[in-house]
SERO-4910 file (N, C-alpha, C, O; in steps of 0.05 Angstrom, whole numbers):
BEGIN
 pado doro    nc1    nc2    nc3   cac1   cac2   cac3    cc1    cc2    cc3    oc1    oc2    oc3
  Met    A     17    -24      0      0      0      0     18     25      0     37     27     15
  Ala    A     10     44    -17     25     69    -18     22     84      8      2     82     22
  Lys    A     43    100     15     42    114     40     50    144     35     66    150     18
  Ala    A     39    161     52     46    190     52     35    201     78     15    192     88
  Ser    A     49    221     88     40    232    114     13    245    111      5    253     89
  Pro    A     -3    246    132    -29    259    131    -28    287    120    -45    296    105
  Ala    A     -7    302    128     -4    329    118      0    330     88    -11    347     74
  Glu    A     16    311     78     21    309     49     -4    301     34    -10    312     13
  Gln    A    -19    283     45    -44    275     33    -64    298     32    -78    302     13
  Leu    A    -64    314     54    -82    336     55    -76    357     33    -94    369     22
  Arg    A    -51    360     27    -43    379      6    -52    370    -22    -54    386    -40
  Leu    A    -58    344    -24    -69    335    -50    -95    349    -57   -102    352    -80
  Leu    A   -110    357    -36   -135    371    -42   -131    398    -55   -147    407    -71
  Asp    A   -108    411    -48   -102    436    -61    -95    431    -91   -103    447   -108
  Leu    A    -82    409    -96    -75    402   -124   -101    395   -139   -105    402   -162
  Gln    A   -118    380   -125   -144    373   -138   -161    398   -144   -174    399   -164
  Ala    A   -160    417   -125   -175    442   -130   -165    456   -155   -182    466   -171
  Leu    A   -139    457   -159   -128    469   -183   -136    453   -208   -143    465   -229
  Asp    A   -134    426   -206   -142    410   -229   -172    413   -236   -179    414   -259
  Ser    A   -188    416   -215   -217    420   -220   -221    447   -233   -238    450   -251
  Arg    A   -206    467   -223   -208    494   -235   -200    494   -264   -213    506   -281
  Ile    A   -178    480   -270   -169    479   -298   -189    464   -316   -195    473   -338
  Arg    A   -201    443   -306   -221    428   -321   -246    446   -326   -257    446   -347
  Lys    A   -254    460   -305   -277    478   -308   -271    500   -329   -289    506   -345
  Leu    A   -248    511   -328   -241    532   -347   -241    522   -376   -250    535   -394
  Arg    A   -231    497   -379   -230    486   -406   -259    480   -416   -265    482   -439
  Ser    A   -276    472   -397   -304    468   -404   -317    494   -412   -332    495   -431
  Glu    A   -310    515   -398   -321    542   -404   -311    551   -432   -325    563   -447
  Ala    A   -285    544   -438   -274    552   -464   -289    537   -486   -294    549   -507
  Arg    A   -294    512   -482   -309    497   -503   -337    508   -507   -346    511   -530
  Ala    A   -349    515   -485   -376    527   -487   -376    554   -501   -393    560   -517
  Ala    A   -356    570   -494   -354    596   -507   -348    594   -537   -359    608   -553
  Ala    A   -330    575   -544   -322    572   -572   -346    560   -588   -349    566   -612
  Gly    A   -362    544   -575   -385    532   -589   -411    545   -583   -432    532   -585
  Asn    A   -411    571   -577   -435    586   -570   -456    583   -592   -451    591   -614
  Pro    A   -479    571   -585   -500    567   -606   -511    593   -617   -521    593   -640
  Glu    A   -509    614   -602   -519    640   -612   -501    649   -635   -511    662   -654
  Ile    A   -476    643   -634   -458    650   -656   -465    634   -681   -466    645   -703
  Ala    A   -470    609   -678   -477    592   -701   -503    602   -713   -506    603   -738
  Ala    A   -523    610   -696   -548    620   -706   -543    647   -721   -555    651   -742
  Ala    A   -526    664   -710   -520    690   -722   -506    685   -749   -510    700   -768
  Gln    A   -488    665   -750   -475    659   -775   -495    650   -796   -492    657   -820
  Gly    A   -515    635   -787   -535    626   -806   -551    649   -817   -557    651   -841
  Arg    A   -558    668   -799   -573    692   -808   -556    709   -827   -566    720   -846
  Arg    A   -530    711   -820   -512    726   -838   -511    714   -865   -512    727   -886
  Asp    A   -508    687   -866   -506    673   -892   -532    676   -908   -531    680   -932
  Glu    A   -555    674   -895   -580    677   -909   -583    706   -920   -591    710   -942
  Ala    A   -575    725   -903   -577    753   -912   -557    758   -935   -564    773   -954
  Arg    A   -534    746   -934   -514    749   -955   -525    737   -981   -521    749  -1003
  His    A   -538    714   -980   -550    701  -1003   -572    719  -1015   -573    723  -1039
  Ala    A   -589    729   -997   -611    746  -1006   -600    772  -1019   -611    781  -1040
  Ala    A   -580    783  -1008   -568    808  -1019   -555    802  -1046   -557    818  -1065
  Ala    A   -542    779  -1049   -530    772  -1074   -551    767  -1096   -548    776  -1119
  Glu    A   -573    755  -1088   -595    751  -1107   -607    777  -1116   -613    782  -1139
  Ala    A   -611    796  -1096   -622    822  -1102   -603    838  -1121   -612    850  -1140
  Asp    A   -577    837  -1115   -558    850  -1132   -558    838  -1160   -555    852  -1180
  Gly    A   -561    812  -1162   -562    798  -1188   -586    807  -1204   -584    811  -1228
  Ala    A   -609    810  -1190   -633    820  -1204   -630    848  -1214   -639    855  -1236
  Val    A   -616    865  -1198   -611    892  -1207   -593    892  -1232   -598    907  -1251
  Ser    A   -572    876  -1232   -554    874  -1255   -569    865  -1279   -564    875  -1301
  Ala    A   -586    845  -1276   -602    835  -1299   -620    857  -1310   -623    859  -1334
  Ala    A   -632    872  -1292   -650    894  -1301   -634    916  -1315   -643    927  -1335
  Glu    A   -610    921  -1305   -593    941  -1318   -585    932  -1346   -584    948  -1365
  Arg    A   -579    906  -1349   -573    896  -1376   -597    897  -1394   -594    903  -1418
  Glu    A   -620    892  -1383   -645    894  -1399   -649    922  -1409   -657    927  -1432
  Ile    A   -645    942  -1392   -648    970  -1400   -627    978  -1421   -634    991  -1440
  Thr    A   -603    968  -1417   -582    974  -1437   -590    963  -1465   -586    976  -1485
  Lys    A   -600    938  -1464   -609    926  -1490   -632    942  -1502   -633    947  -1526
  Ala    A   -651    950  -1485   -674    966  -1495   -665    992  -1506   -675   1001  -1527
  Glu    A   -646   1005  -1493   -635   1031  -1503   -621   1027  -1530   -624   1043  -1548
  Asp    A   -606   1004  -1532   -592    999  -1558   -613    994  -1580   -609   1002  -1602
  Asp    A   -634    979  -1573   -655    973  -1593   -669    999  -1602   -674   1003  -1626
  Val    A   -675   1016  -1582   -688   1042  -1589   -669   1058  -1607   -677   1070  -1627
  Ala    A   -643   1059  -1600   -624   1074  -1615   -621   1064  -1644   -619   1079  -1663
  Ala    A   -622   1037  -1646   -619   1025  -1673   -643   1032  -1690   -640   1040  -1714
  Val    A   -667   1030  -1679   -691   1036  -1694   -692   1066  -1700   -700   1073  -1722
  Thr    A   -684   1082  -1681   -685   1111  -1685   -665   1119  -1708   -672   1136  -1724
  Gly    A   -642   1106  -1708   -622   1112  -1729   -633   1105  -1756   -630   1120  -1775
  Arg    A   -645   1081  -1758   -656   1073  -1784   -680   1091  -1792   -683   1098  -1815
  Leu    A   -696   1099  -1772   -718   1116  -1777   -709   1143  -1788   -721   1154  -1807
  Glu    A   -688   1154  -1776   -678   1180  -1785   -666   1178  -1813   -670   1197  -1829
  Arg    A   -653   1156  -1819   -642   1153  -1846   -664   1151  -1867   -663   1163  -1888
  Asn    A   -685   1136  -1860   -707   1133  -1879   -722   1159  -1883   -730   1166  -1905
  Gln    A   -725   1174  -1861   -739   1199  -1862   -723   1219  -1880   -735   1235  -1895
  Ala    A   -697   1217  -1877   -680   1235  -1894   -683   1228  -1923   -685   1246  -1940
  Arg    A   -683   1202  -1930   -687   1193  -1957   -714   1202  -1968   -717   1211  -1991
  Leu    A   -735   1199  -1950   -762   1207  -1959   -763   1237  -1964   -775   1246  -1983
  Asp    A   -751   1252  -1946   -751   1281  -1949   -736   1290  -1974   -743   1311  -1985
  Ser    A   -716   1275  -1982   -701   1283  -2006   -717   1278  -2031   -711   1290  -2052
  Gly    A   -737   1261  -2030   -754   1255  -2053   -740   1238  -2074   -750   1235  -2096
  Thr    A   -717   1227  -2067   -702   1211  -2086   -714   1183  -2088   -719   1170  -2067
  Gly    A   -719   1174  -2112   -730   1147  -2116   -757   1148  -2130   -769   1169  -2133
  Thr    A   -766   1125  -2139   -792   1123  -2152   -815   1127  -2133   -811   1126  -2108
  Ser    A   -838   1131  -2144   -862   1134  -2127   -866   1109  -2110   -874   1110  -2086
  Lys    A   -862   1086  -2122   -865   1060  -2108   -845   1058  -2085   -852   1049  -2063
  Asp    A   -820   1066  -2090   -800   1065  -2070   -806   1083  -2047   -803   1076  -2023
  Leu    A   -816   1107  -2054   -822   1127  -2032   -846   1118  -2016   -847   1122  -1992
  Thr    A   -865   1105  -2030   -889   1095  -2015   -880   1073  -1995   -889   1072  -1973
  Ala    A   -863   1054  -2005   -853   1033  -1988   -837   1044  -1964   -838   1034  -1942
  Leu    A   -822   1065  -1970   -806   1078  -1950   -824   1090  -1928   -818   1089  -1904
  Gln    A   -846   1102  -1938   -865   1114  -1919   -877   1093  -1901   -880   1097  -1877
  His    A   -884   1070  -1912   -896   1048  -1896   -875   1038  -1875   -882   1033  -1852
  Glu    A   -850   1037  -1884   -829   1027  -1865   -825   1047  -1843   -821   1040  -1820
  Ile    A   -827   1073  -1850   -824   1094  -1829   -847   1091  -1808   -842   1094  -1784
  Glu    A   -871   1086  -1818   -893   1083  -1799   -889   1058  -1781   -895   1059  -1757
  Ser    A   -879   1037  -1794   -874   1012  -1778   -852   1016  -1758   -854   1007  -1735
  Leu    A   -831   1031  -1766   -809   1036  -1748   -818   1054  -1725   -808   1051  -1702
  Thr    A   -836   1073  -1731   -845   1091  -1710   -861   1075  -1689   -857   1080  -1665
  Arg    A   -877   1056  -1698   -892   1040  -1679   -873   1022  -1663   -876   1018  -1639
  Arg    A   -853   1012  -1677   -833    994  -1664   -818   1010  -1643   -812   1000  -1621
  Arg    A   -810   1035  -1650   -796   1051  -1630   -813   1057  -1606   -803   1057  -1583
  Ser    A   -838   1062  -1610   -856   1067  -1588   -859   1043  -1570   -858   1045  -1545
  Asp    A   -861   1019  -1582   -862    995  -1566   -837    991  -1550   -837    983  -1526
  Leu    A   -814    995  -1563   -788    992  -1549   -785   1012  -1526   -774   1006  -1505
  Glu    A   -794   1037  -1531   -793   1057  -1510   -810   1049  -1486   -803   1055  -1463
  Asp    A   -833   1036  -1491   -850   1026  -1470   -836   1005  -1454   -837   1004  -1429
  Val    A   -822    987  -1468   -807    966  -1455   -785    978  -1438   -780    969  -1415
  Glu    A   -772    998  -1449   -750   1011  -1434   -761   1025  -1409   -748   1023  -1388
  Leu    A   -784   1038  -1411   -795   1051  -1388   -803   1031  -1366   -799   1036  -1343
  Glu    A   -815   1009  -1375   -823    989  -1355   -798    977  -1341   -799    972  -1317
  Ala    A   -777    973  -1357   -752    962  -1345   -740    982  -1325   -730    974  -1305
  Met    A   -742   1008  -1331   -731   1028  -1313   -747   1029  -1287   -736   1031  -1265
  Glu    A   -774   1026  -1289   -790   1026  -1265   -784   1001  -1248   -783   1003  -1224
  Arg    A   -781    978  -1262   -775    954  -1248   -747    955  -1235   -743    945  -1213
  Leu    A   -729    969  -1248   -702    972  -1237   -703    988  -1211   -689    981  -1192
  Glu    A   -719   1009  -1210   -721   1024  -1186   -732   1007  -1162   -722   1009  -1140
  Glu    A   -751    990  -1168   -762    972  -1147   -740    953  -1138   -737    947  -1114
  Leu    A   -726    942  -1158   -705    922  -1151   -682    935  -1135   -671    923  -1118
  Arg    A   -676    960  -1141   -655    974  -1126   -664    979  -1097   -648    977  -1079
  Gly    A   -690    984  -1094   -700    987  -1067   -699    961  -1051   -692    961  -1028
  Thr    A   -705    939  -1065   -703    913  -1052   -674    906  -1045   -669    895  -1024
  Ala    A   -656    913  -1063   -627    908  -1059   -617    924  -1035   -602    914  -1019
  Asp    A   -626    950  -1034   -617    967  -1011   -627    955   -985   -612    954   -965
  Ala    A   -652    946   -984   -663    934   -960   -648    909   -953   -643    904   -929
  Ala    A   -641    893   -973   -627    868   -968   -599    873   -957   -589    859   -939
  Arg    A   -586    894   -967   -559    901   -957   -561    911   -928   -543    906   -912
  Gln    A   -582    925   -921   -586    935   -894   -589    911   -875   -578    911   -853
  Val    A   -605    891   -884   -608    867   -867   -582    853   -864   -575    843   -842
  Leu    A   -566    852   -886   -540    839   -885   -521    854   -865   -507    842   -849
  Asp    A   -522    881   -867   -505    897   -849   -512    892   -820   -494    890   -803
  Arg    A   -538    890   -814   -546    884   -787   -537    857   -778   -527    853   -755
  Ala    A   -540    837   -796   -532    810   -789   -502    808   -784   -493    795   -766
  Val    A   -486    822   -801   -457    822   -798   -450    836   -771   -432    827   -757
  Gly    A   -464    858   -765   -458    872   -740   -465    855   -716   -449    855   -697
  Glu    A   -488    842   -716   -495    825   -694   -475    802   -690   -468    796   -667
  Leu    A   -467    790   -712   -447    769   -710   -420    779   -699   -408    766   -683
  Ala    A   -412    803   -707   -387    814   -698   -388    819   -668   -368    815   -654
  Val    A   -411    829   -658   -413    834   -629   -410    807   -614   -396    806   -593
  Leu    A   -424    786   -623   -422    760   -610   -394    749   -611   -384    738   -592
  Glu    A   -381    752   -634   -354    741   -637   -334    757   -620   -315    745   -608
  Gln    A   -338    783   -617   -320    798   -600   -324    790   -571   -304    788   -556
  Ala    A   -349    786   -563   -354    777   -535   -342    749   -531   -331    744   -509
  Arg    A   -344    731   -551   -332    705   -548   -302    707   -546   -290    694   -529
  Asp    A   -290    723   -563   -261    726   -562   -251    737   -535   -231    729   -524
  Ala    A   -266    757   -525   -259    768   -499   -262    747   -477   -245    746   -459
  Glu    A   -283    731   -478   -287    710   -458   -265    689   -460   -254    680   -440
  Leu    A   -258    681   -484   -236    662   -488   -209    673   -478   -193    658   -466
  Gln    A   -205    698   -483   -180    710   -473   -179    710   -442   -158    704   -430
  Arg    A   -202    716   -430   -203    716   -401   -198    687   -391   -183    683   -372
  Ile    A   -211    668   -403   -209    640   -394   -180    631   -397   -169    618   -379
  Arg    A   -168    637   -420   -140    628   -425   -121    641   -405   -102    628   -396
  Gly    A   -127    666   -398   -110    679   -378   -112    666   -351    -92    661   -338
  Glu    A   -137    659   -343   -141    646   -317   -130    617   -318   -118    608   -298
  Glu    A   -133    604   -341   -122    577   -343    -91    578   -341    -79    560   -329
  Gly    A    -79    597   -354    -50    599   -353    -40    603   -325    -20    591   -316
  Thr    A    -54    620   -310    -47    624   -281    -50    599   -265    -33    591   -250
  Ala    A    -73    585   -270    -78    560   -255    -58    539   -262    -49    523   -245
  Leu    A    -50    537   -288    -30    517   -296     -3    523   -283     11    505   -275
  Gln    A      4    548   -281     29    555   -269     29    548   -239     48    537   -228
  Gln    A      7    555   -226      4    548   -197      5    518   -193     16    508   -174
  Arg    A     -8    504   -212     -9    474   -210     19    463   -213     27    445   -198
  Ala    A     34    473   -232     61    463   -237     79    468   -212     94    451   -204
  Glu    A     76    492   -201     92    498   -177     85    480   -153    102    471   -139
  Leu    A     58    476   -150     50    459   -127     58    430   -132     67    417   -114
  Ala    A     54    420   -157     60    392   -163     90    387   -158     98    365   -150
  Gly    A    107    407   -162    135    404   -159    144    400   -130    166    393   -124
  Thr    A    125    405   -111    132    402    -82    125    375    -71    132    369    -48
  Phe    A    112    358    -88    104    331    -78    126    311    -83    142    313   -102
  Glu    A    126    290    -66    144    267    -71    135    254    -97    111    250   -101
  Pro    A    153    248   -115    146    238   -142    127    214   -141    109    212   -158
  Gly    A    131    195   -123    114    172   -122     85    179   -117     67    168   -130
  Leu    A     81    196    -97     54    204    -90     41    220   -113     18    216   -120
  Leu    A     57    238   -125     47    254   -148     39    235   -171     18    239   -183
  Ala    A     56    215   -176     49    197   -198     24    181   -192      8    177   -210
  Leu    A     20    173   -167     -4    158   -160    -28    176   -163    -49    168   -173
  Tyr    A    -26    201   -154    -48    220   -156    -56    225   -186    -79    223   -193
  Glu    A    -36    230   -202    -41    236   -230    -52    212   -245    -68    215   -263
  Lys    A    -43    188   -238    -54    164   -250    -83    161   -243   -100    154   -259
  Thr    A    -89    166   -217   -117    164   -208   -134    186   -222   -157    180   -229
  Leu    A   -123    210   -225   -137    231   -238   -143    224   -267   -166    229   -276
  Asp    A   -124    214   -281   -128    206   -309   -148    184   -312   -164    184   -331
  Arg    A   -148    165   -294   -165    142   -296   -194    148   -288   -213    138   -300
  His    A   -197    164   -267   -224    167   -255   -235    196   -257   -258    201   -251
  Gly    A   -218    214   -266   -228    242   -269   -225    258   -243   -227    283   -244
  Val    A   -221    245   -221   -217    258   -195   -193    244   -183   -191    220   -181
  Gly    A   -173    260   -174   -149    249   -162   -152    244   -132   -143    224   -122
  Ala    A   -163    264   -118   -166    262    -89   -190    277    -80   -199    297    -92
  Ala    A   -202    267    -58   -226    280    -47   -228    274    -17   -215    256     -7
  Arg    A   -243    291     -3   -246    287     26   -264    263     32   -283    257     17
  Leu    A   -257    251     54   -276    232     67   -289    248     90   -276    253    110
  Phe    A   -313    256     87   -326    275    105   -351    262    118   -371    257    105
  His    A   -348    257    144   -370    244    159   -381    219    145   -405    215    143
  Gly    A   -362    203    136   -369    177    124   -377    179     95   -383    158     83
  Ser    A   -377    202     83   -385    205     55   -360    213     38   -343    229     47
  Ser    A   -358    201     15   -336    208     -3   -345    231    -21   -365    230    -34
  Glu    A   -329    253    -20   -335    275    -37   -327    270    -66   -332    287    -84
  Gly    A   -313    248    -70   -306    240    -97   -330    228   -112   -334    233   -136
  Ser    A   -346    212    -97   -369    200   -110   -395    213   -101   -416    210   -113
  Gly    A   -394    228    -78   -418    240    -68   -436    220    -53   -460    225    -49
  Met    A   -424    197    -46   -440    175    -34   -430    168     -6   -406    172      0
  Gln    A   -448    159     10   -441    149     37   -428    122     34   -438    104     20
  Leu    A   -405    118     47   -392     92     46   -406     72     63   -419     79     83
  Ser    A   -404     47     55   -416     25     71   -401     22     97   -378     29     99
  Pro    A   -415     11    117   -401      6    143   -376    -10    140   -356     -5    154
  Gly    A   -377    -30    122   -353    -47    118   -330    -31    107   -307    -34    116
  Asp    A   -336    -15     87   -314      2     75   -303     22     95   -279     26     96
  Leu    A   -321     34    111   -311     52    131   -294     39    152   -274     50    161
  Ala    A   -302     14    159   -286     -1    179   -258     -6    168   -238     -4    182
  Asp    A   -256    -14    142   -230    -19    130   -213      6    130   -189      5    135
  Ile    A   -225     29    124   -210     54    123   -201     62    151   -178     71    154
  Arg    A   -217     58    171   -210     65    199   -187     48    209   -171     56    226
  Arg    A   -185     23    199   -164      6    208   -137     13    194   -116      5    204
  Ala    A   -138     27    172   -114     35    158    -97     54    174   -109     70    189
  Ala    A    -72     53    171    -54     72    185    -58    100    174    -67    103    152
  Glu    A    -50    120    190    -54    148    182    -39    155    156    -48    171    140
  Asp    A    -16    142    153      0    148    129     -6    129    106      7    131     85
  Asp    A    -26    111    109    -34     95     86    -51    112     67    -68    128     76
  Val    A    -46    108     41    -63    122     21    -86    103     15    -83     81      5
  Val    A   -110    113     21   -134     96     17   -150    108     -6   -147    131    -14
  Phe    A   -168     91    -18   -183     99    -41   -213     96    -37   -222     80    -21
  Cys    A   -227    113    -51   -257    111    -51   -265     87    -66   -257     83    -89
  Pro    A   -281     69    -54   -290     45    -67   -308     50    -91   -312     33   -108
  Asp    A   -321     73    -92   -340     79   -113   -327     96   -136   -330     88   -159
  Ser    A   -313    118   -129   -302    135   -150   -273    127   -157   -264    135   -179
  Gly    A   -259    113   -140   -232    105   -145   -211    126   -138   -187    121   -141
  Cys    A   -220    149   -128   -201    170   -122   -188    166    -94   -197    150    -79
  Ile    A   -166    180    -89   -153    179    -63   -171    193    -43   -180    215    -48
  Leu    A   -176    180    -21   -193    192      0   -175    204     21   -158    190     33
  Val    A   -178    230     26   -162    244     45   -178    245     72   -200    256     73
  Arg    A   -166    234     92   -180    232    118   -170    254    137   -148    265    135
  Ser    A   -188    260    156   -181    279    178   -200    274    201   -224    271    197
  Ala    A   -188    274    225   -205    271    249   -226    294    251   -248    290    261
  Glu    A   -219    317    241   -237    340    242   -261    337    224   -282    350    228
  Trp    A   -259    319    205   -281    315    186   -298    291    194   -316    282    180
  Gly    A   -293    280    217   -308    257    227   -302    232    212   -319    214    210
  Ser    A   -279    230    200   -272    206    185   -251    190    200   -243    169    190
***
């Protein structure tokens, strides 16, 4: 059976307190890094970004449509002006001039139709620009909300890492004061059971949170003060003290 003075065993609780603190801080870091509010905000940001991209795409398509309509109107207007000039010059046979007059009338109707298309496209473009502006505003808000959450997360992680660094340094300093054999036994127990040492307090193990059986308590009471005893339920080292009724 491993042995250590009662005072040395008692100091294991200080080491355990630091290990519990480090474990708690790491759990807090995982929770902060995996904050579900951030994931939800990222989802809203991505949805808003997609909606804004679609709205911008619709605006670009409408602008291309207007450009095409303007080019079509310009082409018809150019041909109409050339035909009108030929008609005004009176050059050509009567049949040719009559055909030219009919074409001018047809081109005039065509230009009017194209101008209507252009006007409708411009009106639609204004609506689409309004939709795009609104979508960008939603995106800006989503990006801002996410940034606030990420900044809070980063600040929390920085705080946790700072506290963990302090606790790790304190742990290293304290661990260096133990006899190597006892420290190795404690750390093996910690790795195996998650708790290295705990109090035996009024017959209850603070490692398992359970009352020990009369038989187990009798075995522990028979052990020498410098014997290292273990919790039969949690497997951790049980630290005894007359003051704790153990």
